[in-house]
TIVO-2410 file (N, C-alpha, C; in nm, 3 decimals):
# residues 88
REC num residu      c1      c2      c3 atome chaine
REC   1      X  13.026   7.663  16.614     N      A
REC   1      X  12.889   7.655  16.582    CA      A
REC   1      X  12.834   7.526  16.634     C      A
REC   2      X  12.698   7.530  16.651     N      A
REC   2      X  12.649   7.428  16.718    CA      A
REC   2      X  12.529   7.385  16.662     C      A
REC   3      X  12.507   7.242  16.648     N      A
REC   3      X  12.380   7.204  16.584    CA      A
REC   3      X  12.278   7.190  16.690     C      A
REC   4      X  12.124   7.204  16.673     N      A
REC   4      X  12.044   7.168  16.764    CA      A
REC   4      X  12.031   7.046  16.800     C      A
REC   5      X  11.979   7.006  16.925     N      A
REC   5      X  11.968   6.861  16.969    CA      A
REC   5      X  11.818   6.857  17.027     C      A
REC   6      X  11.717   6.857  16.942     N      A
REC   6      X  11.587   6.847  16.975    CA      A
REC   6      X  11.539   6.718  17.048     C      A
REC   7      X  11.587   6.609  17.014     N      A
REC   7      X  11.562   6.468  17.078    CA      A
REC   7      X  11.642   6.432  17.201     C      A
REC   8      X  11.744   6.503  17.224     N      A
REC   8      X  11.833   6.481  17.349    CA      A
REC   8      X  11.926   6.354  17.319     C      A
REC   9      X  11.958   6.336  17.176     N      A
REC   9      X  12.056   6.225  17.148    CA      A
REC   9      X  12.184   6.272  17.132     C      A
REC  10      X  12.210   6.397  17.126     N      A
REC  10      X  12.345   6.447  17.098    CA      A
REC  10      X  12.342   6.517  16.965     C      A
REC  11      X  12.443   6.639  16.950     N      A
REC  11      X  12.439   6.703  16.830    CA      A
REC  11      X  12.501   6.616  16.702     C      A
REC  12      X  12.586   6.539  16.704     N      A
REC  12      X  12.637   6.439  16.599    CA      A
REC  12      X  12.520   6.351  16.547     C      A
REC  13      X  12.455   6.277  16.634     N      A
REC  13      X  12.335   6.208  16.578    CA      A
REC  13      X  12.221   6.263  16.524     C      A
REC  14      X  12.197   6.406  16.581     N      A
REC  14      X  12.090   6.475  16.558    CA      A
REC  14      X  12.137   6.531  16.389     C      A
REC  15      X  12.251   6.583  16.394     N      A
REC  15      X  12.290   6.633  16.256    CA      A
REC  15      X  12.295   6.509  16.150     C      A
REC  16      X  12.323   6.392  16.185     N      A
REC  16      X  12.320   6.294  16.095    CA      A
REC  16      X  12.175   6.248  16.051     C      A
REC  17      X  12.082   6.245  16.142     N      A
REC  17      X  11.940   6.251  16.118    CA      A
REC  17      X  11.884   6.329  16.022     C      A
REC  18      X  11.924   6.454  16.058     N      A
REC  18      X  11.869   6.571  15.981    CA      A
REC  18      X  11.921   6.565  15.834     C      A
REC  19      X  12.045   6.542  15.819     N      A
REC  19      X  12.100   6.528  15.678    CA      A
REC  19      X  12.023   6.405  15.611     C      A
REC  20      X  12.011   6.308  15.667     N      A
REC  20      X  11.926   6.188  15.612    CA      A
REC  20      X  11.790   6.236  15.563     C      A
REC  21      X  11.728   6.292  15.657     N      A
REC  21      X  11.587   6.351  15.643    CA      A
REC  21      X  11.563   6.448  15.545     C      A
REC  22      X  11.668   6.555  15.539     N      A
REC  22      X  11.641   6.669  15.461    CA      A
REC  22      X  11.731   6.682  15.327     C      A
REC  23      X  11.813   6.574  15.310     N      A
REC  23      X  11.890   6.571  15.181    CA      A
REC  23      X  11.885   6.431  15.118     C      A
REC  24      X  11.923   6.326  15.189     N      A
REC  24      X  11.937   6.220  15.112    CA      A
REC  24      X  11.802   6.150  15.074     C      A
REC  25      X  11.710   6.169  15.161     N      A
REC  25      X  11.585   6.107  15.146    CA      A
REC  25      X  11.517   6.180  15.022     C      A
REC  26      X  11.527   6.307  15.027     N      A
REC  26      X  11.451   6.395  14.911    CA      A
REC  26      X  11.516   6.367  14.775     C      A
REC  27      X  11.669   6.339  14.788     N      A
REC  27      X  11.722   6.301  14.659    CA      A
REC  27      X  11.664   6.186  14.618     C      A
REC  28      X  11.635   6.072  14.688     N      A
REC  28      X  11.581   5.961  14.648    CA      A
REC  28      X  11.438   5.975  14.600     C      A
REC  29      X  11.357   6.068  14.672     N      A
REC  29      X  11.215   6.081  14.619    CA      A
REC  29      X  11.221   6.165  14.478     C      A
REC  30      X  11.318   6.241  14.463     N      A
REC  30      X  11.332   6.315  14.319    CA      A
REC  30      X  11.339   6.213  14.224     C      A
REC  31      X  11.445   6.119  14.226     N      A
REC  31      X  11.463   6.032  14.124    CA      A
REC  31      X  11.372   5.924  14.120     C      A
REC  32      X  11.293   5.896  14.229     N      A
REC  32      X  11.167   5.785  14.238    CA      A
REC  32      X  11.228   5.655  14.295     C      A
REC  33      X  11.326   5.631  14.357     N      A
REC  33      X  11.389   5.523  14.391    CA      A
REC  33      X  11.354   5.496  14.541     C      A
REC  34      X  11.284   5.383  14.575     N      A
REC  34      X  11.258   5.347  14.716    CA      A
REC  34      X  11.163   5.471  14.761     C      A
REC  35      X  11.075   5.502  14.695     N      A
REC  35      X  10.984   5.629  14.729    CA      A
REC  35      X  10.926   5.620  14.863     C      A
REC  36      X  10.846   5.518  14.894     N      A
REC  36      X  10.775   5.517  15.008    CA      A
REC  36      X  10.882   5.503  15.124     C      A
REC  37      X  11.000   5.431  15.113     N      A
REC  37      X  11.086   5.403  15.222    CA      A
REC  37      X  11.147   5.552  15.251     C      A
REC  38      X  11.197   5.632  15.132     N      A
REC  38      X  11.259   5.743  15.141    CA      A
REC  38      X  11.157   5.856  15.205     C      A
REC  39      X  11.042   5.851  15.188     N      A
REC  39      X  10.934   5.942  15.243    CA      A
REC  39      X  10.940   5.943  15.404     C      A
REC  40      X  10.966   5.819  15.459     N      A
REC  40      X  10.960   5.809  15.609    CA      A
REC  40      X  11.064   5.889  15.676     C      A
REC  41      X  11.193   5.900  15.667     N      A
REC  41      X  11.278   5.998  15.730    CA      A
REC  41      X  11.239   6.135  15.703     C      A
REC  42      X  11.198   6.159  15.580     N      A
REC  42      X  11.161   6.303  15.551    CA      A
REC  42      X  11.049   6.349  15.644     C      A
REC  43      X  10.947   6.265  15.654     N      A
REC  43      X  10.830   6.277  15.719    CA      A
REC  43      X  10.857   6.303  15.868     C      A
REC  44      X  10.943   6.223  15.904     N      A
REC  44      X  10.986   6.228  16.059    CA      A
REC  44      X  11.061   6.368  16.087     C      A
REC  45      X  11.141   6.389  16.007     N      A
REC  45      X  11.217   6.513  16.029    CA      A
REC  45      X  11.120   6.642  16.021     C      A
REC  46      X  11.030   6.638  15.920     N      A
REC  46      X  10.917   6.748  15.947    CA      A
REC  46      X  10.849   6.752  16.053     C      A
REC  47      X  10.801   6.631  16.109     N      A
REC  47      X  10.738   6.636  16.227    CA      A
REC  47      X  10.797   6.683  16.345     C      A
REC  48      X  10.920   6.640  16.362     N      A
REC  48      X  11.015   6.700  16.452    CA      A
REC  48      X  11.037   6.851  16.454     C      A
REC  49      X  11.056   6.904  16.332     N      A
REC  49      X  11.056   7.047  16.321    CA      A
REC  49      X  10.931   7.122  16.361     C      A
REC  50      X  10.814   7.057  16.322     N      A
REC  50      X  10.691   7.134  16.359    CA      A
REC  50      X  10.663   7.118  16.506     C      A
REC  51      X  10.669   6.995  16.559     N      A
REC  51      X  10.610   6.983  16.681    CA      A
REC  51      X  10.713   6.993  16.799     C      A
REC  52      X  10.840   6.977  16.778     N      A
REC  52      X  10.959   7.006  16.876    CA      A
REC  52      X  11.014   7.133  16.863     C      A
REC  53      X  11.091   7.154  16.745     N      A
REC  53      X  11.157   7.263  16.736    CA      A
REC  53      X  11.089   7.409  16.726     C      A
REC  54      X  10.976   7.391  16.653     N      A
REC  54      X  10.882   7.519  16.646    CA      A
REC  54      X  10.759   7.533  16.715     C      A
REC  55      X  10.770   7.449  16.833     N      A
REC  55      X  10.651   7.422  16.926    CA      A
REC  55      X  10.592   7.550  16.982     C      A
REC  56      X  10.679   7.648  17.005     N      A
REC  56      X  10.649   7.783  17.077    CA      A
REC  56      X  10.622   7.881  16.953     C      A
REC  57      X  10.647   7.858  16.831     N      A
REC  57      X  10.627   7.953  16.736    CA      A
REC  57      X  10.483   7.971  16.714     C      A
REC  58      X  10.458   8.067  16.633     N      A
REC  58      X  10.309   8.081  16.585    CA      A
REC  58      X  10.299   7.989  16.469     C      A
REC  59      X  10.175   7.959  16.432     N      A
REC  59      X  10.133   7.854  16.321    CA      A
REC  59      X  10.212   7.902  16.188     C      A
REC  60      X  10.216   8.024  16.148     N      A
REC  60      X  10.287   8.084  16.040    CA      A
REC  60      X  10.423   8.042  16.035     C      A
REC  61      X  10.493   8.018  16.122     N      A
REC  61      X  10.618   7.961  16.125    CA      A
REC  61      X  10.616   7.788  16.109     C      A
REC  62      X  10.534   7.726  16.189     N      A
REC  62      X  10.517   7.600  16.155    CA      A
REC  62      X  10.458   7.553  16.023     C      A
REC  63      X  10.397   7.616  15.972     N      A
REC  63      X  10.309   7.606  15.845    CA      A
REC  63      X  10.397   7.514  15.745     C      A
REC  64      X  10.521   7.576  15.720     N      A
REC  64      X  10.597   7.499  15.603    CA      A
REC  64      X  10.621   7.363  15.642     C      A
REC  65      X  10.651   7.328  15.771     N      A
REC  65      X  10.694   7.211  15.820    CA      A
REC  65      X  10.567   7.103  15.813     C      A
REC  66      X  10.451   7.160  15.856     N      A
REC  66      X  10.319   7.079  15.847    CA      A
REC  66      X  10.300   7.045  15.699     C      A
REC  67      X  10.302   7.147  15.613     N      A
REC  67      X  10.280   7.128  15.449    CA      A
REC  67      X  10.368   7.006  15.414     C      A
REC  68      X  10.496   7.021  15.440     N      A
REC  68      X  10.596   6.934  15.384    CA      A
REC  68      X  10.553   6.780  15.449     C      A
REC  69      X  10.518   6.774  15.571     N      A
REC  69      X  10.473   6.649  15.631    CA      A
REC  69      X  10.354   6.596  15.587     C      A
REC  70      X  10.279   6.661  15.551     N      A
REC  70      X  10.153   6.626  15.482    CA      A
REC  70      X  10.175   6.574  15.316     C      A
REC  71      X  10.262   6.650  15.258     N      A
REC  71      X  10.290   6.600  15.144    CA      A
REC  71      X  10.397   6.457  15.153     C      A
REC  72      X  10.457   6.458  15.236     N      A
REC  72      X  10.534   6.321  15.254    CA      A
REC  72      X  10.460   6.203  15.301     C      A
REC  73      X  10.344   6.235  15.383     N      A
REC  73      X  10.256   6.125  15.405    CA      A
REC  73      X  10.175   6.091  15.284     C      A
REC  74      X  10.144   6.193  15.200     N      A
REC  74      X  10.075   6.154  15.097    CA      A
REC  74      X  10.166   6.057  15.003     C      A
REC  75      X  10.285   6.085  14.979     N      A
REC  75      X  10.371   6.014  14.904    CA      A
REC  75      X  10.377   5.877  14.973     C      A
REC  76      X  10.375   5.850  15.104     N      A
REC  76      X  10.375   5.717  15.171    CA      A
REC  76      X  10.263   5.658  15.122     C      A
REC  77      X  10.130   5.703  15.124     N      A
REC  77      X  10.014   5.657  15.123    CA      A
REC  77      X   9.977   5.607  14.986     C      A
REC  78      X  10.018   5.712  14.879     N      A
REC  78      X   9.976   5.683  14.747    CA      A
REC  78      X  10.112   5.616  14.673     C      A
REC  79      X  10.225   5.618  14.713     N      A
REC  79      X  10.326   5.550  14.644    CA      A
REC  79      X  10.393   5.656  14.519     C      A
REC  80      X  10.473   5.581  14.464     N      A
REC  80      X  10.548   5.660  14.355    CA      A
REC  80      X  10.448   5.671  14.223     C      A
REC  81      X  10.476   5.767  14.138     N      A
REC  81      X  10.415   5.781  14.024    CA      A
REC  81      X  10.455   5.667  13.916     C      A
REC  82      X  10.395   5.688  13.784     N      A
REC  82      X  10.419   5.574  13.693    CA      A
REC  82      X  10.562   5.606  13.619     C      A
REC  83      X  10.601   5.728  13.646     N      A
REC  83      X  10.741   5.754  13.569    CA      A
REC  83      X  10.858   5.735  13.668     C      A
REC  84      X  10.846   5.661  13.800     N      A
REC  84      X  10.954   5.664  13.893    CA      A
REC  84      X  11.044   5.516  13.841     C      A
REC  85      X  11.150   5.525  13.906     N      A
REC  85      X  11.234   5.426  13.902    CA      A
REC  85      X  11.177   5.293  13.964     C      A
REC  86      X  11.075   5.313  14.066     N      A
REC  86      X  11.013   5.212  14.128    CA      A
REC  86      X  10.929   5.132  14.043     C      A
REC  87      X  10.873   5.206  13.944     N      A
REC  87      X  10.773   5.139  13.864    CA      A
REC  87      X  10.836   5.053  13.757     C      A
REC  88      X  10.969   5.080  13.725     N      A
REC  88      X  11.043   5.009  13.613    CA      A
REC  88      X  11.103   4.890  13.672     C      A
***
């Protein structure tokens, strides 16, 4: 089994960055810890998915990645809510 290498940095580093962007960062977002910082790797992962991995696909396939990218950008711009760990 092989992992995709969309950035040309190798399969291992690509897998590591994908795990950070799709698992670790969203966990931090869920608990509200370092929210703006955690949204950055998630945003970059979704932009890579939309622009590089699914570039030849129709918009219907890219739509979910773009939607998540907009949501993560909104979190970066607006910050955490009043019930997050960042506010305490």
